[in-house]
N, C-alpha and C positions, 0 to 999 in steps of 0.2 A: 425770292420765292415767298418768304415769310410775309412781306408787305403785300404781295399780290394776293395771297390767300386771305388775309385779314380784310383787304379791300373788297374781295369778291363776296365774303360772308356779310360784310356791312351793306353791300348793295342788294343782298338777298336775305333780309332778316328772318324770313320764315323758313329758310332752307334747312333741311335735314338730309345729309348726304353721306354715302359711304365713300371711302378713299378710292375705290375702283371707279365709281361714277365721277368723282372729282378728277381722276386721271384722264378720263375721256374728255371732260369739259376743258381741261387745260392742254389737251392734245399731246399728252406725254406718252411716247412709245418706248423709250429707252428704260430698261429695267432699273438701271442705276439711278436715273432721275426719279422713277416711281418710288424707289426705296428712300430717296431723299425727301420726297413729298410726305411719305408716311412718318418719317422721323420728325419733320417740321410740325405735322398735325399733332403728334404726341407731345412735342415740346410746348406747343400753344395750349394744349389741353392741361399740362402740368402748371403752366403759368396762369391759367384761368381765363385766357382769352377765348378759348373754345370750351364747349361742353359736349357731352356725348349721351345719346339715347341708344343703348345697345351698340350696334356697329356704326350708327349714323352720327356724324359730327354736326354741331350747330353753334352759332355765335353766342357768347355770354352776353345777355342783355345789357350788362354794365358797360360793354364796349360800344354801345350805340350812343349817338350824340344826345338824343332826348328820349325820355320815356313819358309818353302822354297817353292818357286814357280817361275814362269816365268813372267817377267815384260813386259807389253805392253803399249807404250805411246798412248795418244789420238792423233787425227789427227793433232793437233797444236803443239805437242811435249812440252806442258807446264805442264803436269802432267801425271800420269800413274796409271795402275792397276796391281797388282800382283795376278796371278791366282795360288792359293795354290795347291800343289800336293795332300794334304790330303783332299781338297775339302770340308772342313767343312763350311767355310764362303763364298765359291765360289771365291770371289775376294776382294782384299783389296785396298782401294784408297790411293795412294801415292802422297801427294802434292809436288810441284816443289822444295820446300825447303828441302825435305827429300829424294830426289832421289839419294843423294850421287854422285858417279861418274858412276852410272849404265846407260846402254844404252838400247834401245828398243831391246827386244828379249833375254836379259841376264837372266840367272837363278840367283836368289838372295835370301839372308836370310833377314828376316824382324823381327822387334818387333812391337807390337801393341801399338797405342796411345789411350788415353782415350777420343777419339773424334769420331764423325761419319760424313760422307759426304752423305747426303740422307740416304739410307738404308745400306750403306757400312761402315764398320769400317775403320778407318784411320791407316796407319802404317808408319814406317820409315825403310829405307834400311840400314842394318848394315854392309853388305859385299856382294860382288859379288862372287857367287859360280862358275859360268861358263860364259864366254863371248860368245856372238853371233857375229861372225866376219864379215860376208859378207854384212853388212849393206850398205856400200857405194862403193862397188866394181863393180857396174853395168856399163857396157859400151853400147853405143847405136847404134853400127854399126854391130850388129850380130857377134861381136868378143870380146875377153876379153884380157886385158893386163895381161897376166898370170904371168910375172916376177914381176910386181908391187904387184900383189895379194900375191904371195908367200913371197916377201920381207916384206910386211906388217904383214903377219902371223908370220914370224920369229921374228919380233921385239917384239911380245907379249911374255913376259917372263913366263906368267902363263900357257901357252899352253903345254899340255903334249906331249910326244913323240908319243904316240898312235894317238892323234888328228892330229899331223903333218903328220904322215903316211897316215891318211885318206885324208887329203887335197892334198897330192901328188897324191894319187890315183884319187881324184876328178879332179885335174889338167890334168892328163893323159886322163881321160874320156872326158874332154872338148876339148882337142886337137883333139880327134878323132871325136867329135860330131860337126855337121854342125850348130846346133842350140844351141848356148851357152845361148841365152836369156832365153829360156824355162828352161834350166838346172839351171840357177842362181835363177830364181824366185822359182823354185821347192825347191832348197836347202835352200833358205832363209825362206821359209814357211814350211819346214820339210815335203815335199811331195815326194813320189816315182814317177818318171816319165818314167822309163823303166821297162818292164816286164822281170823277170828272165827266164832262159831257160826252167824250169819245167812248168811254166804257158804257155809259147808259145807252147811247145811240146804237152801239153794236149789239147790246143785249136786247133792245127793243125790236130788232130785226129778226130775232130768233122766234121760231114757232113751235108750239107743243104738238103740232100735227106731224104724224109719223108716216112716211111714204111706204107704199107696198114693197118697193125695192129694198128698203132698209129692214122691213119685217122679214122678208125672205132670206136675208143674210144671217138671221138670228134664230136661236132656239126659242120657240114660242111657248111660254109658260103661263099665258093669260088665263087658262082654265084651272090652274092649280090654286090651292088654298094657301096663299101667301099673305102675310100680315106684318105690320110694323109694331114695335114696342118702344116707346119713348117717354120722356118726362111729360107731365100734363101741359106744361107751358111751351113745349117745342113747336116751332113753326116750320122747320125744315126736317125732312125725313130722308136720310141717305142710306139707311139699311133696312132690309126686310128679311124675314126668315120663313122657312117652310119645312115640313117633314112628311114623308110617306113611308109605308111599310112594304117591303118586298115579300114575295111568297116564301123565300128562304128564311124569313125572320129578321133579316137585316133592315136597316133604315136608310132612306135617302134624305139627307139633311141639306137644305139649301140656304146659303147666305147670299143675298141679292143686294148689290150695291149700285147706287145711282151712277149711270155712265155719263159723268160730267164731261169727260174728254171728247165725247161726240159733239158737244156744243162749244167747247173751248179748246180748239186745236192749238198746237204750239206756236203758230205764227199769228194768233189772234190777239187783239188788244186785251180781251178778258183774261187770257192766260198770263200776259205780262203783268196785269194788275194783280192777279192772284199770287204771282211770284213776289211782287212788291209787298203785299199784305202778309202773306205766309200762312195766316190762320184767321178764323173768325174769333172775335173776342166777346166773351159772354159776361156782361156786367149785370148788376142786379136790376132785373126788369127790362133790360135793354140788350141789344146785340149789335156789335160792329161786324157786319158780315164780310167774308172774304170775296164772295161773289155778289153781283147785283141781284136785287130781289126777284127780278124776272126769272132768274135761274134758281136761286136758293129756295125760294118759297113757292115756285110755280113749276116750270117745265122739268126741273131735275128732282123735285121733291116727290117722294113715293107716296103721294096722297091716295086715299081709298078711291076705288072705282074709276081710275084713270090709267090709260095705257102709258107705261113709262119704260124707257130704255135703261137696261141694267147690265152689269158685269157680275156673273154669278159663279160662286164656288160650290160645287155639288159633291158632297161626301157620301160614300157608302160606308156605314158604320155598323158594327156588330152590336147586339144589345148591351154589351159591356163597354161600348164606345171605342173599340179598336177600329182604326181606319183600314178598310179593305181596298178601297179605290177612291179616286176623286177626278173631277173634270173642272176645267175653268172655261166658261163659255160666255160669249156675248149673247144677251137674252132680251126678251121683252116680257114684262109682267103687268098684272093688274091687281093691285093690293085689294084684298077683300075686307080688311078691317084695320082701323087705327086704334091700337090699345095704348093705354098709359101703363106704367109699371104697377100702379095701384090696382088698375083693372085686372091685370094678369094675376097679381097676388091674391086678389079676392076670389078669382075663379079657382086657383090652385088650392086655396084654403077651404073653400066650400065644396070642392069636388064636382062642380057643375058650371055650365056656362058655355058660351060660344067658343068652339074650337078647344074644348076642355081636353079631349084625348090628345090632340097635337101638342098643346101646352104642357100637359103632364109628361109626355114622353120626352119632349125637349128638355124639360127640367131634370128628368132622370139622367139624360145624357150629359147635361151640363154638370151635374153633381159628380158623375163618374170622371169626366174630363178634369174637373177641379182637383179631385182626390188624387188622380194620377199625376197631375202637374205638381202638386205639393209634394208628393212622394219622391218625385225625381229632381227636386231641388229648387222649385219655384217658391218665392216668398210672397205670401198674401198679406200685404200691408193693409191695415184698416185706416182709411183716411176720412176723418169726420168732416162733413160739409154742413153748411147751414142753408136753410131755405127761408125766404122772406115772403110775407103776405103783404101786398101793396094794394092801395085803392086805385081808382081809375086815373088819378092824377100823379101816381107814382109815389104817394106818401106812404111811409111804412106803417103797417098796422100791427105786425107781429113778426117775430123771428124765432126759429127753433132749429134744433139739430135734425138733419135729414136722416131718416131711418134707411138702413141698407136692407133691401128685400131679396128674397130668392129670385124674383123676376129680374133684378139688376144683375145678379150673378149669372143668370141664364144667358142674357145677351152678351155679357162680358166674355164668357167662355167661348161662345160661338165666334165672336169677333177675333179673340186671341187665336183660335184655331185657324180661321181664314187667313189672318195675317201671317201666321207661321207657315202655312201651306204655300202661300204665294212666294215667300222668301225661299222656301225649299225648292220650288219649281225652277227657279233660275239659278240654283246653286251651280257655280261654274265648274267645269272640268279643268280649267286652268285659271291662274290667279289674275290674268289680264282682265277677264270679263268681270271679275270681282269689283272693279272700280267703275263699272258701267251701270250700277244699280244703286238704289237708295235703301239703306238699312236703318232700322231703329236700333241703336246700340246702347249698351249700358256697361260701363267698365266696373272692374272689381273695386270694392271700397278701399280707401286709404287705411293703412295699418294703424296709424296713430289715432284716427277717428274711431276705428273699431275698438281700440284699447280704451278710449274715453267712454264709449258706449258701454263697454263691459264694466268699467269702474262705476258708472252711474247705476246700471241695473243691479249690480252686486250690492250697492248700498240700499236698494229696495228689497233685498232678500232673494233675488233671482240669481241663478248660476249661468254664466256665459263665459265660454272659453275663447278668448280672442286669438288663440293660436291653433284652434281646431282645424283639422284638414278640410272639413265641410262646414265653412262658415255660414252658408245659406241655411243649413239645417239648424245651426245655433240661433240665428235670427228668428227663424220660424218657430222654434221651440219657445222662446221667450214671448213672442207675440201671441202664441196660442195660450200660454199660461196666464198672460195678463188680461185675456178676454173677459170682459164683464167687471173688471176692477176699476177703481177710481183713476188709477194711473195708466189705464189702457191707451187712451189717446196720446198721452205724453210720450209713452214708450214708443209707440208707432211713429210719432213725429220726430223724435230724436234718432230713431233707427233710420228713418228716411234721410235725415240730415247727415247721417254718417256715411251715406252712400254717395257714389258719384252721380252726376246728373245724366239722365238719358238724353241723347242727342240724335240727330240725323247724320249719317256718314255714308260715303261710298266705300269705306273700308270696313269690312265686316269683322268685328271682334266679338260678336254675340251679345246676348242680353242677359247680364248676370242676375238681375232681380227676378226675371221670369224663368231663368234656367234654360233658355233657348239658345242653340248655336246659330240659328237663322231666324230673323224676325224683321218685319217691315210694317209699314202702315199702308193699308189698302182700303179700309172700310169706311172712311169719312171724307170723300173727295169734295163734298160741298163745303166743308169747313177747314180742311187742311190741304195745303199745297203739295206736300210730298205724296199724299195719297193720289192726287190728280196725276202727278208725274208717273207714279208707280203703275197706274192704269195704262198709261201710254207705253211704258216700258214692257209690261207683261203682255200687252196686245202685240207689240212689235216682236217680242221673244217668241210668242206662239206662231206668228206668221213667218219671221225671218231668222229664227235661231239667235245666235250671238252677234249678229250684225248690229252695230250700235245705232241707236236713234239720236242720241245726243253725244257731244264730245265729253270726255272725262272731266275736263275743266268745268264744263257747264253743270254736270252732275254734282261735282264738289261744291260749286257755287250755290246750287239749289239747296244743298244740305246746310251750308253755313248760314244762308239767308233764313231758311226755315227755322233753324235752331235759335237764331237771334230774335226773330219775330215771336217765336214761342215764349221766350223769356220775357219779352215786353208784354205779351198778352197775359202771362201769369201775374206779372207785377200789376197790370191794370185791373185784373179781376180781383186780386187781393185788396187793392186800394178801394175799389168799388164796394167790396164787402165791409171793409173797415169803416168807410164813411157812412154806410147805412147803419152799421152797428152803433156808431157814435150818434147818429141822428135818432136812433131808437132809444138810447139811454140818456139823452140830454135833458129829458123831462122827468128823469127818475132819480134825481139827486136825493140822497138820504135813504134810498131803498136798499134792502139787504139781499145778497145773493150767495149761493154756494159756489165754490170754485176750487180749482187745483193750482198749486204753485207751478207755473210753467217756465219760470226763469229766475235765476238768482245772480245778482251783480253787486258790485261794491257799494252802491247807494240805495239798494232796495230789492224787492221781489216783485216779479210779474205774476199776476193771477189771471187765469182764464175762467170766465163764468161758465158753469156747467150747462146752463139751459140755452145759451145763445152763442157760445164760443168767443165772445168779445173779451179782449185782453186789456188789462189796465195795470198801473203801477202802484205799489204800496212803498212809499219812501221810508227808509229806516228812521228818519227823524219824526215820522208821524206815528210810530209804534210806541205807545206810552207806557207799557208795563215794564220796560227795561231798556238798557242801552245795548244795541245789537252790533255785532261785528261779523264781517263777511268771512266765511270759511270756504275758500275756493276748492280745496281738495275734496270736501265732502258735500259739495253742491248745496250749501245751507248757510243760514245766518244763526248766530248763537247769542243768547242773552248773557251779558257779563255777570250780573248778580244772581239771577235765578236759574241760569243754565238751560232755559227753554231753547230747543232747537227746531227751526223751521226749515225743511229741506225741499228740494225739487221733487214734485210728485205728491206732496202732502195735500190733504183735503183741508180747506179753510173756509171761513165765512167772512165776507167783506161788505162794507157799506160804501156806496158811491159818494165820494167827497166832492168831486167836481168833474165837469167835462169841458175840456179846453178845445173848442171847435177850431180856432185858428191854428193851434199847434197839433191838432188831430191826436189828442191824448185823453185818456180816461184815468183818473186818479182815485184810488180806493183808500179806505181806512180798514185796517185789520181788526176783526172782533176777537 
């Protein structure tokens, strides 16, 4: 029995199962045999062959033959995590001493160490299974030194002939492609950036013309004052808003979302391609879209003065933003205006302009919604972003920190409300249906990371209780107190890092950061695959109740794929920003900038430039006024002779020493 159990768990490495369920799978009906089964499970648990999550047993990964996954370095390249293919432990922490000769992006085999780093098991890389080659081959003038790239690839003895053929094909593609930059970022992050002929062909057959039969099936809102609010550079518009006042003083607020599902049914090639891509990827000045341009920029985009099919959530709200009633309807709209966030902010500030009354009232409602959300446990992280000014050839002219406007918050609150209401609508009466829907979930933060965050902010003079009953309130308090300070961005960044990552799941555990028990993504089907599926699921639910549209396994697969592609997209977007920041600073050697210490490690400090958020390294050996030692407990470095302490969050001035394009590094000298 013992050998049978171990064999079964090895054959099912992702299995988490209760003893009762295992009894059924082993077809044990005798109570004595079941008692024996439980005894053996507990014995294997004590020996370490099995592990347990609550009442569910799973195999200890150390019992598996091989642990193989992809290595990802942290931003400082001083340690890494291996994301295991079997996904039992999620990811394994690899200290710098055990990286062997592996590089970022390599597929590696590891062994587990009898140590932990926070909640993560530690491991040691024993061999590189497959190399990731294009790490340092980026060139910054929209062209690539293709001969050097191929020469480098040839020098790698481990590369198979098949892979060499693929690289030759890639080289040929790049020669024909005007935009090598987007191709290289896409390849490094394992993203498809061109659509195949079958997808293009299917999209070209679609028409923006809407039949009378389709209009008759929908709520016609074409005469209403509906408008979009988006970034200046946006080319696809998947959400629009509206507001009307009832005679009783209440408001009818509409959130109208492009009905992509009408044009991309689940058996279409376009749907399958959207599943594969998972999300649109927004690089600097470029986008790798999830949907072909015919849909994303044309027939699904809510452009002004064009009839468009939509899925609308209509709320009746009191003046203090309490929901009285709501409806979810298939609709047809005709947007009356395309606003940018800056347009709306100007109208709100001046107190006049097109649709001022509507915009003012929507802004008041959004403020009330935000205040209520914060009061009930939502954490309002402030995430600084940068915006780039490019010329017509994509060359960078300037970069600055993006300002967060009330108009941004207006749209954010309405979208949060719509997503929350959609998830609440399908809240199941039984747990079975719970697995037939896509949720956006966010787990509670790890206690060790919370303690680390508390230690950090306490060194800056803030009070944070890591054992508080309401941790969300503790986070929100520190974030509010740091608003407007030099360390504001850093505190927000480290607070976010201490949190779990939000993912898609068909198991609803709620969204900790937002403080919502039920939450999904519904509002961006042009750029996110889960939203497209949620449109299909909510439409099916309204028509057929709890009768499933997809198998539970398919829903689970959708969630896993979307979460994976989202992580790749985030990596690509960060890489694109970093490369543009490096391009911007490469001709500014010797210039002085104000910054904040954003990282402290044993060989130096990282500094983030205040004006453009570019991050660079000051090596300890380059600080000339003293000999500095690393003080890990206090997140600082300390001068041995003079006692000068430089800590995480400190404001500093730096001069650019050099910009290493090949290694993608910026080096500073501390003033």
